[in-house]
PyMOL commands that place a pseudoatom at each C-alpha (Angstrom):
pseudoatom trace, name=CA, resn=MET, resi=1, chain=A, elem=C, hetatm=0, pos=[-29.956, -1.858, -11.288]
pseudoatom trace, name=CA, resn=ASN, resi=2, chain=A, elem=C, hetatm=0, pos=[-27.767, -3.800, -8.858]
pseudoatom trace, name=CA, resn=ASP, resi=3, chain=A, elem=C, hetatm=0, pos=[-28.719, -3.589, -5.168]
pseudoatom trace, name=CA, resn=THR, resi=4, chain=A, elem=C, hetatm=0, pos=[-25.263, -2.224, -4.263]
pseudoatom trace, name=CA, resn=TYR, resi=5, chain=A, elem=C, hetatm=0, pos=[-25.718, 0.775, -6.550]
pseudoatom trace, name=CA, resn=THR, resi=6, chain=A, elem=C, hetatm=0, pos=[-29.237, 1.306, -5.217]
pseudoatom trace, name=CA, resn=GLU, resi=7, chain=A, elem=C, hetatm=0, pos=[-27.721, 1.326, -1.710]
pseudoatom trace, name=CA, resn=VAL, resi=8, chain=A, elem=C, hetatm=0, pos=[-25.212, 3.997, -2.765]
pseudoatom trace, name=CA, resn=THR, resi=9, chain=A, elem=C, hetatm=0, pos=[-28.000, 6.248, -4.028]
pseudoatom trace, name=CA, resn=LYS, resi=10, chain=A, elem=C, hetatm=0, pos=[-30.041, 5.597, -0.881]
pseudoatom trace, name=CA, resn=LYS, resi=11, chain=A, elem=C, hetatm=0, pos=[-27.085, 6.462, 1.377]
pseudoatom trace, name=CA, resn=ILE, resi=12, chain=A, elem=C, hetatm=0, pos=[-26.383, 9.678, -0.531]
pseudoatom trace, name=CA, resn=LYS, resi=13, chain=A, elem=C, hetatm=0, pos=[-30.024, 10.745, -0.234]
pseudoatom trace, name=CA, resn=GLU, resi=14, chain=A, elem=C, hetatm=0, pos=[-30.042, 9.948, 3.512]
pseudoatom trace, name=CA, resn=THR, resi=15, chain=A, elem=C, hetatm=0, pos=[-26.798, 11.860, 4.042]
pseudoatom trace, name=CA, resn=LEU, resi=16, chain=A, elem=C, hetatm=0, pos=[-28.048, 14.893, 2.123]
pseudoatom trace, name=CA, resn=ALA, resi=17, chain=A, elem=C, hetatm=0, pos=[-31.336, 14.865, 4.046]
pseudoatom trace, name=CA, resn=LEU, resi=18, chain=A, elem=C, hetatm=0, pos=[-29.443, 14.792, 7.355]
pseudoatom trace, name=CA, resn=ALA, resi=19, chain=A, elem=C, hetatm=0, pos=[-27.190, 17.639, 6.180]
pseudoatom trace, name=CA, resn=GLU, resi=20, chain=A, elem=C, hetatm=0, pos=[-30.219, 19.675, 5.092]
pseudoatom trace, name=CA, resn=GLU, resi=21, chain=A, elem=C, hetatm=0, pos=[-31.712, 19.240, 8.565]
pseudoatom trace, name=CA, resn=LYS, resi=22, chain=A, elem=C, hetatm=0, pos=[-28.435, 20.090, 10.359]
pseudoatom trace, name=CA, resn=PHE, resi=23, chain=A, elem=C, hetatm=0, pos=[-27.431, 23.055, 8.190]
pseudoatom trace, name=CA, resn=ASN, resi=24, chain=A, elem=C, hetatm=0, pos=[-30.890, 24.345, 7.204]
pseudoatom trace, name=CA, resn=THR, resi=25, chain=A, elem=C, hetatm=0, pos=[-30.133, 24.474, 3.481]
pseudoatom trace, name=CA, resn=THR, resi=26, chain=A, elem=C, hetatm=0, pos=[-30.728, 22.255, 0.451]
pseudoatom trace, name=CA, resn=PHE, resi=27, chain=A, elem=C, hetatm=0, pos=[-28.131, 20.165, -1.319]
pseudoatom trace, name=CA, resn=PRO, resi=28, chain=A, elem=C, hetatm=0, pos=[-28.646, 18.810, -4.855]
pseudoatom trace, name=CA, resn=MET, resi=29, chain=A, elem=C, hetatm=0, pos=[-28.214, 15.131, -5.614]
pseudoatom trace, name=CA, resn=PRO, resi=30, chain=A, elem=C, hetatm=0, pos=[-24.746, 14.653, -7.144]
pseudoatom trace, name=CA, resn=VAL, resi=31, chain=A, elem=C, hetatm=0, pos=[-23.964, 12.801, -10.339]
pseudoatom trace, name=CA, resn=ILE, resi=32, chain=A, elem=C, hetatm=0, pos=[-22.420, 9.427, -9.463]
pseudoatom trace, name=CA, resn=ILE, resi=33, chain=A, elem=C, hetatm=0, pos=[-19.878, 7.785, -11.755]
pseudoatom trace, name=CA, resn=TYR, resi=34, chain=A, elem=C, hetatm=0, pos=[-18.391, 4.339, -11.116]
pseudoatom trace, name=CA, resn=ASN, resi=35, chain=A, elem=C, hetatm=0, pos=[-15.236, 4.504, -13.242]
pseudoatom trace, name=CA, resn=LEU, resi=36, chain=A, elem=C, hetatm=0, pos=[-12.443, 5.232, -10.753]
pseudoatom trace, name=CA, resn=LYS, resi=37, chain=A, elem=C, hetatm=0, pos=[-9.579, 2.730, -10.764]
pseudoatom trace, name=CA, resn=GLY, resi=38, chain=A, elem=C, hetatm=0, pos=[-6.437, 2.038, -8.807]
pseudoatom trace, name=CA, resn=HIS, resi=39, chain=A, elem=C, hetatm=0, pos=[-5.739, 2.994, -5.196]
pseudoatom trace, name=CA, resn=THR, resi=40, chain=A, elem=C, hetatm=0, pos=[-8.285, 5.782, -4.915]
pseudoatom trace, name=CA, resn=ALA, resi=41, chain=A, elem=C, hetatm=0, pos=[-11.666, 4.821, -3.458]
pseudoatom trace, name=CA, resn=GLY, resi=42, chain=A, elem=C, hetatm=0, pos=[-13.531, 8.004, -4.334]
pseudoatom trace, name=CA, resn=GLN, resi=43, chain=A, elem=C, hetatm=0, pos=[-13.260, 11.562, -5.637]
pseudoatom trace, name=CA, resn=ALA, resi=44, chain=A, elem=C, hetatm=0, pos=[-15.507, 14.581, -5.280]
pseudoatom trace, name=CA, resn=PHE, resi=45, chain=A, elem=C, hetatm=0, pos=[-15.681, 17.289, -7.948]
pseudoatom trace, name=CA, resn=PHE, resi=46, chain=A, elem=C, hetatm=0, pos=[-16.912, 20.354, -6.103]
pseudoatom trace, name=CA, resn=ASN, resi=47, chain=A, elem=C, hetatm=0, pos=[-17.836, 22.661, -8.952]
pseudoatom trace, name=CA, resn=LYS, resi=48, chain=A, elem=C, hetatm=0, pos=[-19.552, 19.877, -10.924]
pseudoatom trace, name=CA, resn=ASN, resi=49, chain=A, elem=C, hetatm=0, pos=[-21.445, 18.304, -7.993]
pseudoatom trace, name=CA, resn=LYS, resi=50, chain=A, elem=C, hetatm=0, pos=[-20.075, 14.941, -9.088]
pseudoatom trace, name=CA, resn=ILE, resi=51, chain=A, elem=C, hetatm=0, pos=[-18.663, 11.915, -7.287]
pseudoatom trace, name=CA, resn=ARG, resi=52, chain=A, elem=C, hetatm=0, pos=[-16.463, 9.230, -8.860]
pseudoatom trace, name=CA, resn=LEU, resi=53, chain=A, elem=C, hetatm=0, pos=[-16.305, 5.879, -7.091]
pseudoatom trace, name=CA, resn=ASN, resi=54, chain=A, elem=C, hetatm=0, pos=[-14.080, 2.844, -7.496]
pseudoatom trace, name=CA, resn=ARG, resi=55, chain=A, elem=C, hetatm=0, pos=[-16.441, 0.090, -8.676]
pseudoatom trace, name=CA, resn=TYR, resi=56, chain=A, elem=C, hetatm=0, pos=[-14.048, -2.720, -7.707]
pseudoatom trace, name=CA, resn=LEU, resi=57, chain=A, elem=C, hetatm=0, pos=[-13.679, -1.478, -4.111]
pseudoatom trace, name=CA, resn=LEU, resi=58, chain=A, elem=C, hetatm=0, pos=[-17.414, -0.815, -3.825]
pseudoatom trace, name=CA, resn=GLU, resi=59, chain=A, elem=C, hetatm=0, pos=[-18.256, -4.353, -4.882]
pseudoatom trace, name=CA, resn=LYS, resi=60, chain=A, elem=C, hetatm=0, pos=[-15.533, -5.883, -2.688]
pseudoatom trace, name=CA, resn=TYR, resi=61, chain=A, elem=C, hetatm=0, pos=[-16.257, -3.915, 0.508]
pseudoatom trace, name=CA, resn=GLY, resi=62, chain=A, elem=C, hetatm=0, pos=[-19.991, -3.269, 0.047]
pseudoatom trace, name=CA, resn=GLN, resi=63, chain=A, elem=C, hetatm=0, pos=[-21.712, -1.609, 2.985]
pseudoatom trace, name=CA, resn=ASP, resi=64, chain=A, elem=C, hetatm=0, pos=[-18.458, -0.539, 4.679]
pseudoatom trace, name=CA, resn=PHE, resi=65, chain=A, elem=C, hetatm=0, pos=[-17.437, 1.272, 1.478]
pseudoatom trace, name=CA, resn=ILE, resi=66, chain=A, elem=C, hetatm=0, pos=[-20.866, 2.929, 1.295]
pseudoatom trace, name=CA, resn=ASN, resi=67, chain=A, elem=C, hetatm=0, pos=[-20.789, 4.034, 4.942]
pseudoatom trace, name=CA, resn=ARG, resi=68, chain=A, elem=C, hetatm=0, pos=[-17.227, 5.326, 4.785]
pseudoatom trace, name=CA, resn=THR, resi=69, chain=A, elem=C, hetatm=0, pos=[-16.211, 6.337, 1.265]
pseudoatom trace, name=CA, resn=VAL, resi=70, chain=A, elem=C, hetatm=0, pos=[-19.562, 7.439, -0.118]
pseudoatom trace, name=CA, resn=VAL, resi=71, chain=A, elem=C, hetatm=0, pos=[-20.307, 9.534, 2.980]
pseudoatom trace, name=CA, resn=HIS, resi=72, chain=A, elem=C, hetatm=0, pos=[-16.733, 10.899, 2.874]
pseudoatom trace, name=CA, resn=GLU, resi=73, chain=A, elem=C, hetatm=0, pos=[-17.181, 12.138, -0.707]
pseudoatom trace, name=CA, resn=VAL, resi=74, chain=A, elem=C, hetatm=0, pos=[-20.672, 13.536, -0.072]
pseudoatom trace, name=CA, resn=GLY, resi=75, chain=A, elem=C, hetatm=0, pos=[-19.153, 15.356, 2.915]
pseudoatom trace, name=CA, resn=HIS, resi=76, chain=A, elem=C, hetatm=0, pos=[-16.753, 17.103, 0.536]
pseudoatom trace, name=CA, resn=LEU, resi=77, chain=A, elem=C, hetatm=0, pos=[-19.630, 18.366, -1.619]
pseudoatom trace, name=CA, resn=ILE, resi=78, chain=A, elem=C, hetatm=0, pos=[-21.552, 19.578, 1.437]
pseudoatom trace, name=CA, resn=ALA, resi=79, chain=A, elem=C, hetatm=0, pos=[-18.510, 21.324, 2.933]
pseudoatom trace, name=CA, resn=TYR, resi=80, chain=A, elem=C, hetatm=0, pos=[-17.783, 23.060, -0.350]
pseudoatom trace, name=CA, resn=LYS, resi=81, chain=A, elem=C, hetatm=0, pos=[-21.371, 24.278, -0.699]
pseudoatom trace, name=CA, resn=LEU, resi=82, chain=A, elem=C, hetatm=0, pos=[-21.376, 25.578, 2.879]
pseudoatom trace, name=CA, resn=TYR, resi=83, chain=A, elem=C, hetatm=0, pos=[-17.869, 27.034, 3.121]
pseudoatom trace, name=CA, resn=GLY, resi=84, chain=A, elem=C, hetatm=0, pos=[-16.736, 27.566, -0.469]
pseudoatom trace, name=CA, resn=ILE, resi=85, chain=A, elem=C, hetatm=0, pos=[-13.025, 27.192, -1.054]
pseudoatom trace, name=CA, resn=ASN, resi=86, chain=A, elem=C, hetatm=0, pos=[-12.471, 26.885, 2.719]
pseudoatom trace, name=CA, resn=GLY, resi=87, chain=A, elem=C, hetatm=0, pos=[-14.518, 23.674, 2.621]
pseudoatom trace, name=CA, resn=ARG, resi=88, chain=A, elem=C, hetatm=0, pos=[-12.135, 21.926, 0.231]
pseudoatom trace, name=CA, resn=GLY, resi=89, chain=A, elem=C, hetatm=0, pos=[-9.768, 19.227, 1.414]
pseudoatom trace, name=CA, resn=HIS, resi=90, chain=A, elem=C, hetatm=0, pos=[-9.791, 17.484, 4.771]
pseudoatom trace, name=CA, resn=GLY, resi=91, chain=A, elem=C, hetatm=0, pos=[-9.557, 20.550, 7.015]
pseudoatom trace, name=CA, resn=ALA, resi=92, chain=A, elem=C, hetatm=0, pos=[-11.651, 21.866, 9.883]
pseudoatom trace, name=CA, resn=ALA, resi=93, chain=A, elem=C, hetatm=0, pos=[-14.706, 22.757, 7.758]
pseudoatom trace, name=CA, resn=TRP, resi=94, chain=A, elem=C, hetatm=0, pos=[-14.886, 19.276, 6.208]
pseudoatom trace, name=CA, resn=LYS, resi=95, chain=A, elem=C, hetatm=0, pos=[-14.411, 17.617, 9.621]
pseudoatom trace, name=CA, resn=ARG, resi=96, chain=A, elem=C, hetatm=0, pos=[-17.183, 19.797, 11.055]
pseudoatom trace, name=CA, resn=VAL, resi=97, chain=A, elem=C, hetatm=0, pos=[-19.505, 18.580, 8.295]
pseudoatom trace, name=CA, resn=MET, resi=98, chain=A, elem=C, hetatm=0, pos=[-18.450, 14.959, 8.778]
pseudoatom trace, name=CA, resn=ARG, resi=99, chain=A, elem=C, hetatm=0, pos=[-19.185, 15.073, 12.506]
pseudoatom trace, name=CA, resn=ALA, resi=100, chain=A, elem=C, hetatm=0, pos=[-22.600, 16.646, 11.779]
pseudoatom trace, name=CA, resn=ILE, resi=101, chain=A, elem=C, hetatm=0, pos=[-23.558, 13.912, 9.291]
pseudoatom trace, name=CA, resn=GLY, resi=102, chain=A, elem=C, hetatm=0, pos=[-22.058, 11.076, 11.349]
pseudoatom trace, name=CA, resn=GLY, resi=103, chain=A, elem=C, hetatm=0, pos=[-19.321, 10.231, 8.892]
pseudoatom trace, name=CA, resn=PRO, resi=104, chain=A, elem=C, hetatm=0, pos=[-15.688, 9.272, 9.446]
pseudoatom trace, name=CA, resn=THR, resi=105, chain=A, elem=C, hetatm=0, pos=[-13.210, 12.142, 9.772]
pseudoatom trace, name=CA, resn=SER, resi=106, chain=A, elem=C, hetatm=0, pos=[-10.289, 10.041, 8.568]
pseudoatom trace, name=CA, resn=ARG, resi=107, chain=A, elem=C, hetatm=0, pos=[-8.610, 11.152, 5.363]
pseudoatom trace, name=CA, resn=CYS, resi=108, chain=A, elem=C, hetatm=0, pos=[-7.588, 7.773, 3.939]
pseudoatom trace, name=CA, resn=HIS, resi=109, chain=A, elem=C, hetatm=0, pos=[-9.123, 4.331, 3.580]
pseudoatom trace, name=CA, resn=SER, resi=110, chain=A, elem=C, hetatm=0, pos=[-7.395, 1.080, 4.468]
pseudoatom trace, name=CA, resn=TYR, resi=111, chain=A, elem=C, hetatm=0, pos=[-8.840, -1.096, 1.707]
pseudoatom trace, name=CA, resn=GLU, resi=112, chain=A, elem=C, hetatm=0, pos=[-6.623, -3.604, -0.063]
pseudoatom trace, name=CA, resn=THR, resi=113, chain=A, elem=C, hetatm=0, pos=[-6.262, -2.184, -3.558]
pseudoatom trace, name=CA, resn=LYS, resi=114, chain=A, elem=C, hetatm=0, pos=[-3.755, -4.500, -5.210]
pseudoatom trace, name=CA, resn=ALA, resi=115, chain=A, elem=C, hetatm=0, pos=[-6.366, -6.182, -7.424]
pseudoatom trace, name=CA, resn=ALA, resi=116, chain=A, elem=C, hetatm=0, pos=[-7.889, -2.780, -8.294]
pseudoatom trace, name=CA, resn=ARG, resi=117, chain=A, elem=C, hetatm=0, pos=[-4.653, -1.411, -9.724]
pseudoatom trace, name=CA, resn=VAL, resi=118, chain=A, elem=C, hetatm=0, pos=[-4.369, -0.856, -13.427]
pseudoatom trace, name=CA, resn=THR, resi=119, chain=A, elem=C, hetatm=0, pos=[-1.080, -2.124, -14.775]
pseudoatom trace, name=CA, resn=ASN, resi=120, chain=A, elem=C, hetatm=0, pos=[-1.388, -2.053, -18.539]
pseudoatom trace, name=CA, resn=LYS, resi=121, chain=A, elem=C, hetatm=0, pos=[1.974, -2.169, -20.273]
pseudoatom trace, name=CA, resn=TYR, resi=122, chain=A, elem=C, hetatm=0, pos=[2.618, -1.055, -23.839]
pseudoatom trace, name=CA, resn=ALA, resi=123, chain=A, elem=C, hetatm=0, pos=[5.330, -2.155, -26.241]
pseudoatom trace, name=CA, resn=CYS, resi=124, chain=A, elem=C, hetatm=0, pos=[7.824, 0.559, -27.180]
pseudoatom trace, name=CA, resn=HIS, resi=125, chain=A, elem=C, hetatm=0, pos=[11.262, 0.596, -28.753]
pseudoatom trace, name=CA, resn=CYS, resi=126, chain=A, elem=C, hetatm=0, pos=[14.308, 2.762, -29.413]
pseudoatom trace, name=CA, resn=ASP, resi=127, chain=A, elem=C, hetatm=0, pos=[14.258, 4.130, -32.953]
pseudoatom trace, name=CA, resn=ARG, resi=128, chain=A, elem=C, hetatm=0, pos=[18.055, 4.001, -33.147]
pseudoatom trace, name=CA, resn=CYS, resi=129, chain=A, elem=C, hetatm=0, pos=[19.126, 0.619, -31.734]
pseudoatom trace, name=CA, resn=GLY, resi=130, chain=A, elem=C, hetatm=0, pos=[15.764, -1.208, -31.622]
pseudoatom trace, name=CA, resn=HIS, resi=131, chain=A, elem=C, hetatm=0, pos=[15.898, -1.964, -27.871]
pseudoatom trace, name=CA, resn=SER, resi=132, chain=A, elem=C, hetatm=0, pos=[12.402, -3.033, -26.697]
pseudoatom trace, name=CA, resn=TYR, resi=133, chain=A, elem=C, hetatm=0, pos=[10.611, -1.508, -23.697]
pseudoatom trace, name=CA, resn=GLU, resi=134, chain=A, elem=C, hetatm=0, pos=[7.384, -2.020, -21.823]
pseudoatom trace, name=CA, resn=LEU, resi=135, chain=A, elem=C, hetatm=0, pos=[6.033, 1.283, -20.536]
pseudoatom trace, name=CA, resn=GLY, resi=136, chain=A, elem=C, hetatm=0, pos=[2.928, 2.226, -18.564]
pseudoatom trace, name=CA, resn=ALA, resi=137, chain=A, elem=C, hetatm=0, pos=[-0.022, 4.199, -19.862]
pseudoatom trace, name=CA, resn=VAL, resi=138, chain=A, elem=C, hetatm=0, pos=[1.062, 7.550, -18.388]
pseudoatom trace, name=CA, resn=ARG, resi=139, chain=A, elem=C, hetatm=0, pos=[4.446, 7.565, -20.117]
pseudoatom trace, name=CA, resn=VAL, resi=140, chain=A, elem=C, hetatm=0, pos=[3.004, 6.193, -23.379]
pseudoatom trace, name=CA, resn=ASN, resi=141, chain=A, elem=C, hetatm=0, pos=[0.382, 8.955, -23.416]
pseudoatom trace, name=CA, resn=ARG, resi=142, chain=A, elem=C, hetatm=0, pos=[3.099, 11.551, -22.836]
pseudoatom trace, name=CA, resn=ILE, resi=143, chain=A, elem=C, hetatm=0, pos=[5.103, 10.159, -25.759]
pseudoatom trace, name=CA, resn=LYS, resi=144, chain=A, elem=C, hetatm=0, pos=[2.003, 10.261, -27.964]
pseudoatom trace, name=CA, resn=LYS, resi=145, chain=A, elem=C, hetatm=0, pos=[1.477, 13.915, -27.024]
pseudoatom trace, name=CA, resn=GLY, resi=146, chain=A, elem=C, hetatm=0, pos=[5.016, 14.822, -28.054]
pseudoatom trace, name=CA, resn=SER, resi=147, chain=A, elem=C, hetatm=0, pos=[7.238, 14.283, -24.992]
pseudoatom trace, name=CA, resn=LYS, resi=148, chain=A, elem=C, hetatm=0, pos=[10.590, 12.891, -25.962]
pseudoatom trace, name=CA, resn=TYR, resi=149, chain=A, elem=C, hetatm=0, pos=[12.124, 10.000, -24.053]
pseudoatom trace, name=CA, resn=THR, resi=150, chain=A, elem=C, hetatm=0, pos=[15.603, 8.821, -24.929]
pseudoatom trace, name=CA, resn=HIS, resi=151, chain=A, elem=C, hetatm=0, pos=[17.274, 5.440, -24.588]
pseudoatom trace, name=CA, resn=PRO, resi=152, chain=A, elem=C, hetatm=0, pos=[20.083, 6.017, -22.072]
pseudoatom trace, name=CA, resn=ALA, resi=153, chain=A, elem=C, hetatm=0, pos=[22.496, 3.593, -23.786]
pseudoatom trace, name=CA, resn=CYS, resi=154, chain=A, elem=C, hetatm=0, pos=[22.455, 5.042, -27.313]
pseudoatom trace, name=CA, resn=GLY, resi=155, chain=A, elem=C, hetatm=0, pos=[20.523, 8.317, -27.070]
pseudoatom trace, name=CA, resn=GLY, resi=156, chain=A, elem=C, hetatm=0, pos=[17.891, 7.162, -29.568]
pseudoatom trace, name=CA, resn=ARG, resi=157, chain=A, elem=C, hetatm=0, pos=[14.273, 8.213, -29.239]
pseudoatom trace, name=CA, resn=VAL, resi=158, chain=A, elem=C, hetatm=0, pos=[11.777, 5.883, -27.544]
pseudoatom trace, name=CA, resn=VAL, resi=159, chain=A, elem=C, hetatm=0, pos=[8.683, 5.395, -29.724]
pseudoatom trace, name=CA, resn=VAL, resi=160, chain=A, elem=C, hetatm=0, pos=[5.417, 3.579, -29.105]
pseudoatom trace, name=CA, resn=GLY, resi=161, chain=A, elem=C, hetatm=0, pos=[4.991, 0.242, -30.857]
pseudoatom trace, name=CA, resn=LYS, resi=162, chain=A, elem=C, hetatm=0, pos=[7.015, -2.878, -31.411]
pseudoatom trace, name=CA, resn=ALA, resi=163, chain=A, elem=C, hetatm=0, pos=[10.333, -2.572, -33.182]
pseudoatom trace, name=CA, resn=PRO, resi=164, chain=A, elem=C, hetatm=0, pos=[10.117, -3.492, -36.878]
pseudoatom trace, name=CA, resn=GLN, resi=165, chain=A, elem=C, hetatm=0, pos=[11.463, -6.944, -37.694]
pseudoatom trace, name=CA, resn=PHE, resi=166, chain=A, elem=C, hetatm=0, pos=[13.883, -7.168, -40.589]
pseudoatom trace, name=CA, resn=SER, resi=167, chain=A, elem=C, hetatm=0, pos=[14.491, -10.420, -42.401]
pseudoatom trace, name=CA, resn=ALA, resi=168, chain=A, elem=C, hetatm=0, pos=[17.781, -11.259, -44.106]
for i in range(1, 168): cmd.bond("trace and resi %d" % i, "trace and resi %d" % (i + 1))
show_as sticks, trace
zoom trace
């Protein structure tokens, strides 16, 4: 296992131990997943005791990411366990927890995320006039699930895939 990921686990364990001491209760070790992409550095899933982290940002920012983002997300799990639904978000309960565990009370990170963005484009076309498009994953997935997008010029339906080529 890479040292960076070992450091994440170590920091989570330290943070939970400090919280257990401060709040006189136990907190289970969360599941950690490193598959978050794009602008978001981390996410906490309260009812699943799970944290998703952005692998690219973790590897780029290392210890700063661990000290800020990892502690931030663990703080969400702790606040939720202590205060229930009132512990969700970045409100007073979460800030109280963050001050107790020595974490940052800021809501957002300031990491450069341009290289972490996912910008896959998919070929699409109008089924009436054959006009070609490049659309992002969100819109393509909506089309695949049945949403209808129309070509503004001719009113034809936008479909996923390259337009068929006809030879004379």
